[in-house]
N, C-alpha and C positions, 0 to 999 in steps of 0.2 A: 632112669635115675633121678632120685630126688624124695622129698617128704611131701605129704599133704600139708597145706597151708593152715594149720590149726590155730585156733584162738590161744594167744600167749603173749608174753611181754616183748614188745618190738620197740626198737630204737629208730627215732627219726634222725637220719643222718645229716640233714641241714634244714633248719626250720624255716630259712629264707629261699629254699629252692622249690618251685613247682615246675614239673615236666609233663609233657603230653606223652600218651603211650609211645608214639612213633620215636621220639627223642629218648625216652627211657630205653627202648630197645637198642637204638643206636649207640647209645652209652655203653651196654653190656654186652652187645652182640655185633658190634661195628669194626672190630679189629684192633682195639686198643689192648684188650685183654683177651685170653683163650680160656678163662676159668669157669664161665657161666653157661648154663643150659636152661632153656625155658621148661618150666614144670606146670605150667597153666597160664591163664590169661593174665598178663602184666606181673608175671612172677618169674623167678630164677632161683637155681640153686647151684652152688658150686663150692671150691675150695680155693682160699686165698689167705696168705699169711699164716699158714699151719692150721687153720681152723675150717670147719665146714660152716656154710652160711645159707641162710634164705633171705632173698631180697624181693621185695614187692613194690608196686606203685599203689598208693592208697587213692581213694576216690577224689581226694582233693589235689592229687598230683605230687604228693611228697613221696620220696624214697624212705621205705622202712626196712630194717635189717634185723634178724635174729641168727643167733648162733646156739645149735645144740651142743657144741663142744667147748663152750666158754670163751668165745672170742669176745674182746673188749669192745665196747661202745666207742671209746676214743680211738680204736684203731680203725674201725669201719667209718667212722667219720672223716677221719683223716684220708683214708682211701678214696672217698668220694670228694675230697678237696673242701670240706667244709671250712677250713681255716683260710681259704684264699677267696678274695672277693672276685670272682668270675665275671660278675656283672660289669664291674669297672674295668676289668681286664679286656673283656669283648669291647665295650665301648671305646676304649683307647686304641683299637685296631683301626685302620684306614677305611671303614665301610662307607664313610660320607663320600668319598672320591672313588669308591671302588665299587662299581655295581654288581660285579660277580660276587664278591664277598657280601655284599648287602642282601643278595638273593639267597646265599648260603645261610646267613643269619635268619632270614625269614622263614626258611625251610627247616631249620632245626633250632628254635630258640631254647636257650639255657643249656646247650651242649657244653661240656667241660672236659677237662682232663682228668683220668683217674691217676691217683698216686700209688702205683704198686710197688713191691719190693724189688729191689734191683735185680737180685739173683732169680727170682722167679721170672722176672720180664726178659732177662737174657736168655734163660733156656727157652722160653716161648719162642722169641724171635730168632734163635738158632735154628729151631724146629721149623719156622715159618717159610724158609727158602723154597720157592717154587710150589707151595702148597696153598690151598685154599682154606678159609677159616674152619670149615667143618673137619677138614683132614688134620689140622694142627691140634684141634681139640681132641680128636681120637689118639693122636700120638701121645699128647701128654697124660690122657687117661691111663693108657697102656703102661706108660712110664710109673704113674702113681700107683696103679693096682700092683704092679710087680715090685717096685723098688721103694715106694713111698710108705711113710708111717700110717698104719690104719687109724680111722677116725670112726665117727658114729655111722651107723646105717648104710655101711658098705663102702663109704667114702674113704679115700686115702689122701694124705698130704702129698703135695708135689715132692719128689725126691730133692734134697739139698744138693749142693755141689760137693759136699763132703761124701754124701751117700753115692753120688755118681762116680767118684773118684775110685770107688771100690768095685766098679762094674767094669767088665770087659767089652771091647767092642762088638763081639760076637753076639753077646746077650742083648745089646742095644739094637743091633741089626734085626734080630728077632722080633723086635716091637715096631717095625716098619720105619726105622730111622734112616735106612739107606746110607748115603755118603755122609749124612749129618753125624753118624755115630762116631766117626774119627774125630770130627770137631768137638763133639761132647766130651769124649775122652780126654783129648789134649787139653782143652779148656778147664776139665774138671782137675787135671793134675796140676796145672798153674794155680787155680783157686785153692786147692788143698794145701799147697806150700806157701800161699800167702793169704790167709782167710779174711784179712781185711782189704783185699784188693778193690772190692767194689764200694767200700764204705765211704770214700772221699768223692764219690761222683756228683753229689748234690752241692759240694762246696768248692772244689778245685776250680781254677781257671777253666772255662769251657773247652779251649783247645786242649789243655792238659788231660781234662776228663775224657775227651773224645779219643785222644790219642791212647790213653790206656785201654779203652775198650778195643780199638782198632789192632791192638797187639795181641789179641785173643784168636785162636784159630776160628774160623768161619765167621768172623765178625767184619763185615765191610762197612761202607758209609751209611747205609739206609739202617742196617741193624743197630749201629752205634747210636744214630740219632733217635732211633725208636726207644732204645733202652734209656737214654738221657731223658727223653720227653715223658715216657710213661712210667720209668722206674726211678727216676731221679729228680722228677719235678723241674727239669730244665726246659722252661717254656720257649727259651731262644732256639731249641733244636727244631730243625724243619726237615723231617723225613720225606725223601722223594721217592715214591714208588710208582707204579703204572699209572695209577688214578690221577695223583699229583701231577705227574709229567704231561698226561693228557689234557688236563683242565688248563695248565699253565700254558701249554703250546698252542691250544685252539682258542680258549676264551680271553688269554691275555695276549695272544697273537705273537708267539715266541716259538714259531714252528720249527726252526732249525737249531735250537738252543741245546746243549748237551746237558746231561743230568747234572753236572757239577755246577754249570752255569744256572740253571733252574734253581738249584739249592741256594746258591748265593743270591739270586734275585729274591727268592722268598724271605731269606734272612734280612735283606736290606730293606724291601718293600713293606714287610709286616712288622719288622723291628723286634722289640724285646719279647713279645708274646706271639712269635711267628709260628710256633707249634701250635698253639690254639687256633690260629687262622687256618693252619694246615688241616686240622681235624674237621673244621666246618667244610672246608673245600672238599676234603675226602668223602665226607658223608653226602655232600651236595652231588658230586660227580657220579657216584655209585647210584644214588636214587634217580637222577635224571636219566641215566643210562638204562636202568632197570624199567622207567617208563616210557623208553623209547624216545626220548627228547635230547636234543643237543643242549649243551650247558650254555646258558646266557646270564647276562646280568640285568 
């Protein structure tokens, strides 16, 4: 799936950003989003925000984007966080006194947080329960092909929550949703009755925004924090999954701490941009495990 990367107009998403191929891959294929598929060396294609996109890394390390379906440059620039000073946010984290975080910075320089749409992010993370990234992508593709709006070259938009409210649980189970189908149907019913339910997540007090998400079927602490971080720009959110729990318990010497205690530790230790630190640690933990190494500072 995808298009050949032909010569045409491309948008530079952030003129101040330069990434290595490794960090570019982590940004688009490291679990923040499930929208992207590699279509060549240093190139991805996918659907986000209701449009099909091509994303590539230039020879100079800049991210460039093109949409054959008319997606706007300002939208994709915001998606990649061009309006935020991630260099300053990263520098403000406690890397000077935290050797583990310092090693994560060195391994993934320039990593940042994508600013996705809340509804798409919620759907992706409800589908993520007990699944690997490749499996989550497959589920979302199936939903898009069957229930989403057709776009260019065989792509389909991710179905909206209004679309999903018109679908029965049996149809969803046919698309490998399993027990998640019930959560999707019940959440879709709630959101169809309150179309602005997700609109305030970026601006509400954090605890209120999180409580709003936790009230939805199938949404626990980790999913709520992921939606707040990746879908609402709430950098104070600190999702704790198995990778984060592992690195905190081992490298930070917190072996007996519960998930809730680890989350609170992350929020306090890393501060207002705890979610940004979380993403560096998540990438670093997976990379070190893939190389057969123990995490160290």
